[in-house]
Backbone as a ProteinNet text record, in pm:
[ID]
protein_1_A
[PRIMARY]
MSSAVQSSPASSARPARKPAAGGTKAPTLRHERTFKAQGIRFLAGVDEVGRGALAGPVSVGIAVVDLERQKPLAGVRDSKLLSPAERERLDPLVRRWSVASAVGHASAGEIDSLGIIAALRLAGNRAWSSILGSGIVPEAVLLDGSHNWLSPAGQLSLFDQPVLETVCEAPVHTKVKADMQCLSVAAASVIAKVERDRMMRDLHTEFPDYGWDVNKGYATAAHRNVLRAAGPTPYHRVSWRLLGGELQDAGVPGLEGPSDD
[TERTIARY]
-812.6	-871.1	-919.8	-921.2	-1047.7	-1067.7	-1101.3	-1101.1	-1232.5	-1305.3	-1419.4	-1474.8	-1619.6	-1691.6	-1734.2	-1756.6	-1849	-1993	-2072.9	-2223.8	-2305.8	-2272.2	-2373.3	-2458.6	-2586.5	-2652.6	-2564.2	-2539.2	-2493.7	-2559.9	-2445.3	-2422.5	-2430.1	-2458.8	-2404.1	-2253.7	-2197.2	-2070.4	-2037.9	-1945.1	-1859.6	-1855.9	-1940.4	-1861.1	-1727.1	-1749.8	-1614.6	-1517.1	-1391.8	-1287.9	-1252.3	-1248.2	-1222.7	-1054.9	-1068.8	-943.2	-835.1	-691.8	-600.9	-498	-403.5	-289.9	-260.6	-218	-110.5	-237.6	-364.4	-468.5	-575.9	-522.3	-584.5	-717.6	-857.8	-951	-1014.9	-1003.9	-1112	-1239.5	-1185.7	-1303.4	-1389	-1549.2	-1714	-1764	-1904.2	-2010.2	-2014.2	-2046.7	-2078.9	-2110.8	-1984.8	-1972	-2056.4	-2074.2	-2116.7	-2317.2	-2375.7	-2495.7	-2510.9	-2456.4	-2493.9	-2574	-2522.7	-2615.7	-2754.5	-2793.1	-2929	-3022.6	-2999	-3073.7	-3106.3	-3001.7	-3066.5	-3152.8	-3185.9	-3266.8	-3174.9	-3004.4	-2963.9	-2888.3	-2926.9	-2947.9	-2792.5	-2744.5	-2649.6	-2524.9	-2411.3	-2299.1	-2155.3	-2076	-1977.6	-1844.8	-1824.9	-1610.3	-1584.1	-1408.4	-1361.6	-1195.2	-1150	-946.5	-883.2	-714.5	-674.7	-548.1	-444.2	-311.8	-247	-92.9	12.5	21.9	-14.9	-49.5	94.8	155.2	262.2	469.4	375.8	479.3	570.2	666.1	795.8	791.1	663.8	629.6	546.1	466.6	309.6	244.5	145.9	-0.7	-41.9	-177.7	-250.2	-420.8	-411.4	-579.3	-613.7	-761.8	-899.6	-1052.6	-1045	-1132.6	-1248.5	-1363.1	-1543.1	-1537.6	-1590.8	-1629.6	-1820.9	-1912.7	-2040.1	-2094.7	-2151.7	-2213.9	-2378.7	-2488	-2582.4	-2686.3	-2677.4	-2696.8	-2804.6	-2878.1	-3026.1	-3011.6	-2899	-2840.3	-2761	-2649.7	-2459.8	-2452.4	-2415.1	-2287	-2162.3	-2107.8	-1963.8	-1892.4	-1767.5	-1681.3	-1545.2	-1534.6	-1421.4	-1265.8	-1193.6	-1017.5	-1008.3	-1089	-1063.7	-1030.4	-888.3	-825.5	-816.1	-732.6	-628.5	-563.1	-518.7	-463.1	-281.4	-242.2	-155.4	-107.9	-224	-161.1	-194.7	-191.1	-262.3	-83.7	-93.3	60.8	-11.5	74.5	36.8	-32.1	-29	-149.1	-202.3	-275.6	-345.2	-414.8	-390.1	-464.7	-502.2	-421.4	-459.2	-584.2	-610.7	-752.8	-833.3	-814.5	-937	-1016.3	-954.9	-1002	-1113.1	-1125.3	-1258.1	-1314.4	-1340.3	-1398.3	-1463.8	-1368.5	-1466.4	-1535.6	-1492.7	-1527.3	-1726.9	-1712.5	-1835.3	-1961.7	-1833.5	-1940.1	-2026.8	-1943.1	-1975.1	-2086.2	-2121.1	-2298.5	-2264.9	-2148.9	-2056.4	-1926.4	-1889.5	-1674.1	-1562.8	-1479	-1466	-1259.8	-1228.5	-1080	-1061.6	-1039.1	-969	-807.3	-791.2	-636.6	-625.9	-496.2	-464.1	-299.4	-269.4	-117.3	23.2	94.3	217.5	214.9	185	162.4	118.6	-38	-146.2	-111.1	-75.7	23.4	93.3	158.5	229.8	200.2	91.4	24.1	-64.9	-108.4	-279.6	-269.3	-104.5	-69.8	-131	-136.7	-137.1	-341.7	-386.4	-505.9	-572.9	-585.1	-646.1	-668.3	-537.6	-499.8	-551.2	-594.9	-682.5	-839.6	-830.7	-1056.4	-1029.9	-973.1	-996.7	-1012.6	-892.8	-858.6	-1011.8	-1030.6	-1186.8	-1302.9	-1324.8	-1434.9	-1459.6	-1289.9	-1325.4	-1444.8	-1329.4	-1414.9	-1496.7	-1592.6	-1754.1	-1787.1	-1735.3	-1807.4	-1856	-1741.4	-1775.5	-1874.5	-1907.9	-2004.8	-2117.6	-2150.1	-2248	-2314.3	-2177.5	-2236.5	-2280.3	-2279.3	-2385.2	-2481.7	-2540.3	-2656.9	-2698.9	-2592.6	-2547.6	-2530.4	-2630.2	-2639.7	-2548.2	-2498.6	-2468.5	-2529.7	-2584.9	-2601.3	-2483.1	-2428.5	-2326.7	-2212.5	-2093.9	-2004.5	-1902.6	-1801.6	-1732.3	-1583	-1548.7	-1363.3	-1263.7	-1170.9	-1004.7	-1006.7	-1026.1	-877.2	-970.8	-907.5	-925.5	-1028.7	-973.8	-950.7	-1084.3	-1174.8	-1271.6	-1185.1	-1127	-1033.9	-1144.1	-1237.9	-1311.6	-1426.2	-1429.9	-1589	-1505.7	-1618.7	-1544.7	-1516.5	-1361.4	-1316.9	-1441.5	-1472.3	-1507.7	-1461.3	-1363.9	-1367.2	-1269.3	-1342.8	-1225.8	-1167.3	-1057.2	-968.6	-891.1	-888.3	-820.4	-698.7	-654.5	-535.9	-450.3	-534.4	-523.4	-635.9	-712.5	-872.8	-890.4	-883.1	-905.3	-1042.9	-1135.3	-1217.9	-1327.1	-1396.5	-1430.7	-1572.3	-1637.2	-1797.9	-1850.1	-1806.6	-1935.7	-1799.7	-1871.3	-1851.6	-1905.3	-1840.4	-1917.3	-2009.6	-2130.8	-2218.8	-2293.1	-2266.7	-2310.2	-2231.6	-2298.1	-2268.1	-2170.1	-2006.1	-1842.4	-1827.4	-1810.1	-1819.2	-1648.9	-1546.1	-1468.3	-1467.8	-1348.9	-1348.3	-1167.6	-1091.3	-994.4	-971.5	-891.9	-847.6	-961.9	-1051	-1175.4	-1079.7	-972.7	-959.9	-932.4	-848.3	-928.5	-1026.1	-1111.2	-1231.7	-1367.1	-1321.7	-1488.1	-1460.9	-1542.4	-1498.2	-1548.2	-1634.5	-1608.6	-1553.8	-1454.6	-1345.7	-1197.2	-1196.8	-1110.3	-1092	-1215.1	-1285.5	-1188.3	-1236.7	-1195.1	-1042.3	-979.7	-826.2	-790.9	-844.6	-760.7	-735.6	-884.4	-899.4	-834.4	-796.9	-703	-579.3	-576.1	-388.8	-378.4	-465.4	-430.2	-425.9	-482	-489.8	-395.2	-368.5	-265.2	-72.1	-96.8	28.2	42.8	-76	-57.5	-3.2	-58.7	-37.4	122.2	167.3	343.9	442	403.9	466.9	456.2	323.3	355.9	401.3	419.1	560	731.6	730.6	867	892.7	801.9	843.1	910.2	874.8	945.4	1042.6	1033.4	1184.1	1230.9	1296	1324.2	1445.5	1524.9	1590.4	1555.7	1430.7	1421.5	1336.9	1268.6	1236.9	1119.1	973.8	909.9	780.5	782.5	753.6	750.4	842.1	872.7	854	882.2	899.3	764.8	701.3	578.1	610.3	678.2	711.9	783.6	719	779.5	922.1	957.2	1078.2	1183.1	1210.2	1313	1430.1	1535.7	1738.5	1723.3	1693.9	1731.2	1659.1	1529.9	1485	1554	1572.1	1622.3	1790.9	1881.2	1992.5	1948.6	1863.4	1887.2	1849.4	1762.8	1730.9	1797.9	1915.9	2023.1	2107.8	2100.3	2240.8	2176.9	2022.7	1929.5	1864.7	1789.3	1734.9	1594.4	1489.7	1335.3	1273.2	1213.4	1094.7	1000.5	961.2	785.9	675.1	719	667.1	677.6	758.6	824	748.5	739.1	651.6	795.7	806.3	929.4	933.8	748.1	719.1	740	758.6	843.5	992.8	1059.3	1196.6	1221.5	1236.8	1212.7	1355.5	1470.9	1558.9	1593.8	1516.3	1526.8	1582.1	1610.5	1639.6	1797.8	1828.5	1965.1	1997	1832.8	1789.9	1834.6	1756.6	1759.3	1915.3	1967.7	2081.1	2182.8	2163.5	2259	2245.8	2086.6	2056.6	1977.5	1989.6	1865.5	1723.9	1738.5	1635.7	1503.9	1340.9	1294.3	1203.6	1329.5	1291.2	1280.7	1298.1	1227.7	1180.5	1032.9	950.7	975.2	831.4	829.8	782.9	795.1	783.1	597.9	556.3	405.4	337.1	431.7	386.4	339.9
1052.4	899.6	807.4	698.7	571.1	515.2	412.5	256.1	274.9	137.4	187.7	91.5	133.5	87.6	-101.8	-189.1	-329.1	-304	-358.5	-308.9	-472.1	-563.2	-676.3	-676.3	-780.1	-811.2	-935.4	-920.5	-1001.7	-1139.2	-1244	-1355.3	-1463.6	-1613.3	-1727.1	-1714.3	-1745	-1777.7	-1928.3	-1997.6	-2048.9	-1988.4	-2167.8	-2129.5	-2019.6	-1954.3	-1866.6	-2015.3	-1991.7	-2083.9	-2064.7	-2182.5	-2151.5	-2063.5	-2073.5	-2068.5	-2060.3	-1967.9	-2117.4	-2087.7	-2156.6	-2208.9	-2079.7	-2116.3	-1998.3	-1908.6	-1955.7	-1926	-1794.5	-1712.2	-1638.1	-1691.8	-1598.4	-1655	-1611.4	-1653.8	-1543.4	-1390.6	-1347.7	-1257.2	-1304.3	-1171.5	-1291.3	-1147.6	-1114.3	-1020.3	-980.8	-1080.2	-1005.6	-967.6	-818.2	-706.8	-648	-679.4	-586.6	-650.5	-733.1	-763.9	-638.8	-620.5	-610.3	-422.9	-389.9	-285.1	-284.2	-410.4	-452.9	-403.2	-383.8	-303.4	-169.4	-91.5	28.3	15	-60	-30.6	25	-58.4	-27.9	-199.3	-151.7	-263.5	-271.4	-160.7	-153.3	-51.1	-135.8	-135	-161.4	21	35.8	-34.8	-110.6	-148.6	-128.9	-27.1	74.4	59.6	22.3	31.6	89.6	132.2	128.3	159.5	164.9	53.3	172.4	180	270.7	443	388	492.4	562.2	458.2	475.7	406.2	418.3	404.9	531.6	554.4	709.8	708.6	627.7	722.5	620.2	675.4	560.2	676.7	606.1	677.7	629.9	664.4	620.6	615.5	455.1	400.2	323.9	384	338.4	265.2	133.8	52.2	93.7	19.6	50.5	-145.4	-158.2	-246	-260.2	-299.7	-295.6	-368.3	-408.7	-566.9	-548.4	-673.4	-639.9	-728.2	-619.8	-670.5	-773.9	-762.2	-878	-989.3	-1012.5	-1087.4	-1148	-1148.4	-1101.3	-1264.4	-1294.3	-1506.4	-1410.7	-1552.1	-1514	-1552.5	-1527.2	-1520.4	-1599.6	-1731.1	-1830.5	-1751.3	-1722	-1765.8	-1543	-1495.9	-1373.5	-1325	-1224.8	-1195.9	-1087.4	-985.1	-867.8	-924.9	-811.7	-796.9	-826.4	-796.4	-807.8	-995.2	-1051.7	-1185.4	-1290.5	-1230.2	-1295.9	-1285.8	-1384.7	-1397.6	-1313	-1289.2	-1199.3	-1276.7	-1416.4	-1489.7	-1489.4	-1499.6	-1553.4	-1390.8	-1274.1	-1169.4	-1176.9	-1189	-1178.2	-1246.2	-1366	-1485.7	-1461.9	-1396.7	-1303.3	-1199.2	-1059.2	-952.6	-1011.7	-1067.1	-1052.7	-1120.4	-1221.6	-1277.6	-1161.2	-1118.1	-970.8	-902.3	-857.6	-797.6	-824.8	-920.5	-1018.3	-1045.7	-1061.5	-1060.5	-1029.9	-902.6	-731.2	-707.7	-572.3	-555.4	-448.7	-335	-258.9	-245.4	-265.6	-229.9	-88.5	-53	60.1	80	112.5	173.1	349.9	414.5	581.7	583.2	658.8	656.3	874.3	905.4	1017.2	1051.6	1103.3	1071.4	1099	1073.9	1150.2	1281.4	1366.5	1477.6	1516.5	1469.6	1521.5	1504.6	1410.5	1390.8	1497.5	1518.1	1631.1	1779.6	1793.1	1900.6	1952.3	1810.6	1836.3	1736.1	1718.5	1581.9	1470.6	1371.9	1225.1	1244.4	1284.7	1285.6	1335.9	1471.5	1528.2	1448.4	1338.6	1274	1143.3	1113.2	1032.9	1015.6	1097	1194.9	1166.2	1204.6	1255.6	1108.3	1017.3	898.9	848.3	855.2	775.9	828.7	899	1020.3	1006.6	958.1	922.4	745.1	693.9	568.3	589.8	661.2	685.7	745.4	824.9	829.5	722.5	681.5	610.4	448.7	455.6	383.1	447.1	585.1	624.1	633.2	636.6	649.5	491.3	397	264.7	236.3	330.9	374	265.8	213.8	160.1	288.6	349	433.6	415.9	345.7	286.8	361.4	338.9	426.1	385.7	351.4	336.7	277.2	346.8	350	273.4	130.4	104	97.6	135.9	193.6	124.2	121.1	47.6	135.5	164.7	231.6	286.7	381.2	493	600.9	634.3	801.8	773.1	870.4	929.7	944.7	945.3	985.5	1030.5	993.6	1007.1	1116.5	1149.3	1216.7	1372.9	1436.3	1639.7	1667.4	1759.5	1850.3	1888.4	1941.5	2008.4	2194.3	2215.3	2318.7	2315	2416.9	2381.4	2491.8	2442.9	2593.6	2607.3	2722	2679.1	2598.8	2659.7	2626.2	2445.5	2400.9	2219.4	2147	2171.4	2131.6	2040.3	2001.1	1902.8	1979.8	2059.7	2047.2	1934.2	1846.3	1751.6	1772.9	1657.4	1707.4	1627.9	1442.8	1402.5	1379.2	1352.9	1341.7	1263.5	1181.3	1079.5	1169.5	1137.5	1144.3	1081.6	951.3	862.4	862.4	788.8	752	696.2	680	686.8	604.2	526.5	394.6	291.8	330.7	341	216.2	94.4	30.6	-18.9	-49.1	-113.1	-251	-296.5	-374.5	-462.3	-375.3	-403.2	-497.6	-470.4	-565.2	-704.1	-667.8	-827	-958.7	-812.5	-906.7	-880.1	-833.2	-790.9	-801.7	-853.5	-914.8	-787.7	-703.5	-592.3	-561.7	-475.6	-440.9	-529.8	-603.5	-709.1	-759.9	-767.6	-719.8	-635.3	-486.5	-381.6	-399	-418.9	-407.6	-458.8	-606.7	-650	-592.2	-542.6	-491.1	-353.9	-273.3	-194.2	-205.6	-347.7	-377.9	-370.6	-492.5	-524.9	-447.8	-347.3	-213	-101.5	-142.3	-50	-130.5	-235.2	-299	-287.4	-295.5	-329.6	-200.3	-83.6	82	113	19.4	38.8	-32.9	-169.6	-224	-86.4	-81.5	0.3	86.6	144.2	224.1	182.4	144.9	10.5	42.6	-3.7	27.2	131.4	285.6	407.5	388.7	355.5	383.5	209.2	124.8	1.6	-18.6	138.5	74.2	51.9	126.2	146.5	20.8	-87.4	-242	-174.6	-139.4	-94.1	-235.4	-284.1	-440.7	-516.5	-489.3	-595.2	-527.8	-372.3	-370.7	-209.8	-148	-132.7	48	39	192.3	237.3	111.6	84	96.4	129.1	170.8	49.1	-20.8	-115.5	-92.8	-148.5	-118.2	-91.8	-170.3	-164.4	-13.8	-2.8	95.6	244.5	218	313.8	384.4	291.3	230.7	328.6	290.6	392.7	495.4	529.8	669.3	738.9	712.9	783.9	789.8	804.1	696.5	826.4	800.3	853.3	1007.8	1033.2	1094.8	1034.5	1125.6	1118.4	1112	1017.3	1096.8	1180.7	1137.5	1213	1149.1	1037.1	954.5	915.1	1035.8	946.8	1090.9	1128.3	1184.1	1285.2	1372.4	1454.5	1573.8	1528.9	1641.1	1582.2	1426.8	1368.8	1297.4	1330.2	1328.1	1138.7	1151.4	1002.9	905.9	929	864.8	939.1	940.7	1039.6	1137.7	1219.1	1328.7	1409.8	1185	1222.4	1308.9	1346	1362.9	1527.3	1500.9	1715.6	1749.3	1688.2	1688	1745.8	1654.2	1680.4	1759	1827.1	1971.9	1906.1	1812.1	1739.6	1841	1891.7	2040.7	1952	2001.1	1979.5	1865.7	1839.5	1780.9	1878.8	2016.8	2077	2050.3	2026.3	2021.2	1925	1971.5	1880.8	1711	1624.7	1522.4	1518.6	1396.7	1397.5	1180.8	1144.8	963.1	972.9
-3993.3	-4085.3	-4030.7	-4073	-4034.1	-4160	-4116.7	-4183	-4235.1	-4320.8	-4354	-4237.5	-4230.7	-4125.3	-4154.4	-4084.7	-4154.3	-4043.9	-4098.4	-4007.2	-3993.5	-3958.1	-4030.3	-3936.9	-3924.4	-3830.7	-3660.1	-3556.8	-3471.3	-3513.5	-3525.8	-3540.7	-3443	-3471.7	-3319.7	-3378.3	-3291.2	-3308	-3176.9	-3192.9	-3124.3	-2987.8	-2850.8	-2775	-2646.8	-2581.1	-2498	-2465.9	-2528.4	-2556.3	-2397	-2338.8	-2157.5	-2140.9	-2017.1	-1935.4	-2035.2	-2075.7	-2119.1	-1990.3	-2108.6	-1983.3	-1879.8	-1771	-1683	-1639	-1627.8	-1499.2	-1556.7	-1702	-1763.8	-1871	-1761.2	-1816	-1943.5	-2038.9	-2141.3	-2155.4	-2194.9	-2129.6	-2231.9	-2154.5	-2184.1	-2184.4	-2203	-2202.8	-2084.6	-2002.3	-1865	-1766.5	-1761.2	-1787.1	-1878.2	-2031.1	-2127.3	-2023.8	-2075.2	-1959.1	-1898.6	-1812.3	-1681.9	-1736.5	-1853.6	-1940.1	-1956.7	-2006.2	-1986.4	-1923.3	-1812.5	-1688.4	-1727.1	-1758.5	-1801.8	-1971.3	-2003.1	-2116.2	-2259	-2187	-2316.5	-2414.6	-2551	-2644.9	-2716.8	-2780.4	-2838.3	-2804.7	-2713	-2660.9	-2717.6	-2719.1	-2830.8	-2723.5	-2740.5	-2698.2	-2736.3	-2701.8	-2746.4	-2660.6	-2740	-2728.9	-2799.5	-2736	-2816.7	-2807.1	-2961.6	-2938.1	-3018.1	-3013.3	-3053.5	-2966	-2840.4	-2745.5	-2716.4	-2682.3	-2634.6	-2742.4	-2891.9	-2979.4	-2993.8	-3077.1	-3080.3	-3217.5	-3284.2	-3453.7	-3521.3	-3571.4	-3612.5	-3557.5	-3572.3	-3622.4	-3420.8	-3362.2	-3257.9	-3353.8	-3303.5	-3285	-3253.3	-3276.6	-3169.2	-3267.9	-3233.6	-3184.6	-3180.9	-3248.1	-3179.2	-3265.1	-3133.1	-3207.5	-3140.6	-3158.3	-3134.9	-3100.9	-2977.5	-2968.5	-2899.9	-2980.3	-2965.1	-2822.4	-2727.6	-2593.3	-2571.4	-2682.6	-2691.3	-2728.3	-2821.5	-2972.6	-2969.9	-2939.2	-2916.8	-2877.9	-2868.8	-2807.8	-2906.1	-2767.3	-2732.3	-2846.5	-2907.6	-2982.9	-2921.2	-2980.6	-2902	-2959	-2865.1	-2852.6	-2924.7	-2832.3	-2904.9	-2731.9	-2721.2	-2636.7	-2635.5	-2562.4	-2580.1	-2640.8	-2758.4	-2847.6	-2800.2	-2726	-2688.5	-2603.1	-2614.6	-2606	-2623.7	-2794.3	-2918.4	-3052.8	-3096.4	-3194.6	-3326.4	-3354.5	-3491.7	-3569.5	-3606.4	-3685.4	-3551.4	-3455.6	-3418.3	-3454	-3420.6	-3512.2	-3615.5	-3666.3	-3830.7	-3892.4	-3749.6	-3828.5	-3740.5	-3593.9	-3573.6	-3649.8	-3700.2	-3736.7	-3819.3	-3945.1	-3983.5	-3853.1	-3848	-3693.6	-3650.6	-3621.3	-3509.6	-3626.8	-3672.8	-3776.7	-3834.7	-3859.4	-3903.7	-3792.5	-3661.4	-3537.6	-3421.3	-3502.6	-3439.1	-3465.2	-3456.2	-3463.8	-3623.6	-3546.1	-3687.2	-3574	-3655.2	-3627.7	-3728.5	-3589.2	-3739.2	-3671.7	-3715.1	-3603.9	-3710.2	-3645.9	-3657	-3620.8	-3645.6	-3665.1	-3630.2	-3588	-3562.3	-3587.1	-3712.2	-3721.2	-3623.8	-3668.6	-3507.7	-3600	-3704.9	-3656.8	-3596.4	-3600.2	-3512.3	-3416.2	-3337.5	-3162.2	-3127.4	-3244.2	-3197	-3172.8	-3336.5	-3275.3	-3188.2	-3142.2	-3069.9	-2911.1	-2896.3	-2749.1	-2745.1	-2704.1	-2687	-2677.2	-2568.7	-2512.3	-2634.5	-2678.6	-2796.3	-2955.7	-2965.7	-3056.3	-3058	-2943.5	-2919.7	-2903.5	-2838.6	-2898.3	-3062.1	-3127.1	-3224.2	-3346.5	-3314.4	-3301.6	-3306.6	-3192.9	-3177.4	-3191.8	-3174.4	-3291.3	-3398.1	-3520.6	-3624.5	-3650.8	-3579.3	-3558.4	-3520.8	-3478.5	-3390.3	-3483.3	-3540.2	-3693.2	-3824.4	-3862.8	-3890.7	-3855.6	-3736.8	-3701.7	-3707.8	-3666.8	-3690.2	-3848.2	-3916.3	-4080.8	-4100.7	-4019.4	-4103	-4020.8	-3972.4	-3868.7	-3808.8	-3726.2	-3566.6	-3467.5	-3411.3	-3266.2	-3126.9	-3123.3	-2965.7	-2834.2	-2764.1	-2654.8	-2509.7	-2508	-2425.8	-2476	-2430.6	-2402.7	-2353.6	-2366.1	-2240.7	-2303.8	-2243.2	-2187.5	-2120.3	-2231.3	-2177.3	-2082	-1908.5	-1815.4	-1751.8	-1668	-1578.7	-1574.3	-1726.5	-1795.1	-1871.2	-1931.6	-2071.6	-2125.3	-2209.4	-2241	-2425.9	-2460.1	-2601.4	-2600.7	-2491.1	-2471.1	-2528	-2572.3	-2610.3	-2486.4	-2481.5	-2342	-2238.9	-2165	-2090.4	-2160	-2158.4	-2197.1	-2360.3	-2447.5	-2562.1	-2644.6	-2657.4	-2695	-2814.9	-2889.7	-3057.5	-3018.3	-2984	-2926.4	-2898.6	-2866.5	-2847.1	-2913	-2921.7	-2962.8	-3168	-3210.8	-3330.6	-3311.2	-3409.1	-3476.5	-3560.1	-3482.4	-3542.7	-3546.7	-3661.8	-3703.3	-3630	-3609.6	-3476.2	-3389.9	-3290.1	-3125	-3062	-2970.1	-2883.1	-2787	-2841.2	-2718.4	-2642.7	-2621.1	-2537	-2442.9	-2344.8	-2219.1	-2192.3	-2156.6	-2210.5	-2021.5	-2010	-1932.6	-1899.2	-1781.8	-1784.7	-1710.8	-1802.9	-1639.5	-1675.9	-1578.2	-1594.2	-1628.7	-1714.9	-1750.8	-1809.6	-1881	-1971.9	-2100.5	-2125.2	-2209.6	-2230.8	-2045.5	-2031.2	-1939.7	-1920.2	-1915.1	-1977.5	-2089.3	-2165.3	-2327.5	-2386.1	-2474.4	-2530.6	-2631.9	-2679	-2692.5	-2550.1	-2592.9	-2648	-2592.7	-2662.5	-2819	-2869.7	-2993.3	-3019.3	-3006.8	-3052	-3078.8	-2959	-2928.7	-3069.4	-3096.3	-3198.1	-3308	-3350.4	-3481.9	-3531	-3365	-3426.2	-3412.4	-3358.1	-3374.8	-3479.6	-3539.3	-3692.6	-3813.2	-3809.9	-3881.4	-3858.6	-3721.1	-3744.1	-3776.2	-3766.1	-3745.1	-3957	-4000.5	-4175.5	-4193.3	-4133	-4153.1	-4167	-3997.8	-3969.6	-4126.3	-4137.3	-4218.9	-4396.3	-4381.1	-4518.1	-4520.9	-4356.7	-4342.3	-4395.4	-4339.1	-4343.3	-4437.2	-4597.6	-4681.7	-4784.4	-4700.3	-4660.8	-4652	-4513.7	-4424.3	-4337.8	-4444	-4384.9	-4305.9	-4290.3	-4173.7	-4097.6	-3931.3	-3821.7	-3859.7	-3901.6	-3854.4	-3827.8	-3860	-3839.4	-3841.6	-3932.3	-3939.5	-3832.8	-3730.9	-3708.3	-3489.5	-3459.7	-3387.8	-3370.5	-3480.2	-3548	-3421.3	-3418.3	-3408.7	-3263.4	-3178.5	-3014	-3019	-2847.9	-2865.8	-2832.4	-2892.8	-2866.7	-2906.4	-2824.9	-2910.9	-3007.2	-3168	-3296.2	-3367.1	-3290.4	-3322.4	-3255.9	-3167.3	-3094.1	-3144.7	-3179.6	-3249.7	-3372.7	-3466.4	-3563.7	-3541.7	-3483.7	-3444.5	-3403.2	-3280.8	-3310.2	-3386.1	-3524.9	-3551	-3695.1	-3752.8	-3861.5	-3883.6	-3688.2	-3656.9	-3681.7	-3709.4	-3747.7	-3840.5	-3875.3	-3999.4	-3934.1	-4043.6	-4094.2	-4025.2	-3974.7	-3923.3	-3766	-3682.3	-3566	-3463.7	-3413.8	-3300.9	-3212	-3288.5	-3237.4	-3114.1	-3103.9	-3004.5	-2857.4	-2861.9	-2692.9	-2732.6	-2589.5	-2552.8	-2601.5	-2730.5	-2846.5	-2743.7	-2773.7	-2653.8	-2519.2	-2509.1	-2307.7	-2276.3	-2473.3	-2433.1	-2478.3	-2538.6	-2609.1	-2793.3	-2799.7	-2961.8	-2928	-2795.6	-2823.5	-2762.7	-2718.1	-2611.8	-2709.5	-2813.9	-2939.7	-3029.6	-3050	-3066.1	-3273.8	-3226.5	-3352.5	-3389.2	-3507.8	-3551.1	-3524.8	-3501.7	-3401.3	-3317.2	-3236.4	-3073.6	-2972.2	-2962.1	-2884.6	-2847.2	-2772.4	-2741.5	-2589.6	-2585.2	-2399.1	-2422	-2355.1	-2388.4	-2282.6	-2409.4	-2435.5	-2388.8	-2324.1	-2322.2	-2169.9
[MASK]
+++++++++++++++++++++++++++++++++++++++++++++++++++++++++++++++++++++++++++++++++++++++++++++++++++++++++++++++++++++++++++++++++++++++++++++++++++++++++++++++++++++++++++++++++++++++++++++++++++++++++++++++++++++++++++++++++++++++++++++++++++++++++++++++++++++

């Protein structure tokens, strides 16, 4: 599943913000612009959220920038450094600023059946398909981290690989801490975080005891306590050792699988 893509021409924006208190510099387009030497105009910044959660989907955001025309957007940072209110404020600004943007998701059930890496690939390629559907074809991808989980696996297996109608065939470049340094990747992290948080708040109305409106599915003490008392929901990643093996040791059905975190 993926969100509706938004596509718009690159537009002028306010100058990039000054370094924040504490010495952390705001991300810029400096690294992205080095790709212009390769003849690249449209670059897709990519980041994921929800990878380490116990419940809910894993989500992948893509924000495409036009290296010929794009100007900085003030206030955007790695989503983990922003308050919920700041992320909500920035979300529509990022979507308008980006040439195209999208968020893709893979469910807890897909994580259980495919494993987290294949689920990340599935979510990322769902977002990629939406980007292509908007008429924008990025010529390169900048991915946060050191591992390219977005490109198709080298050897497909009927047992652990989803069937994808559209896959990312553009060159993928990884960069550690790209979400902290590169504006396109930070922008992708913001839209992914906002959309996944909204999904978790919706799921909270179905299972309010777990506190997903606050913890967003992550392993807080309160979340673990309810999980220990009431067991998993259909939105928990039951193939994981959710409580360090406690539930498996207690014989809770459906929790015999290996850890995949």
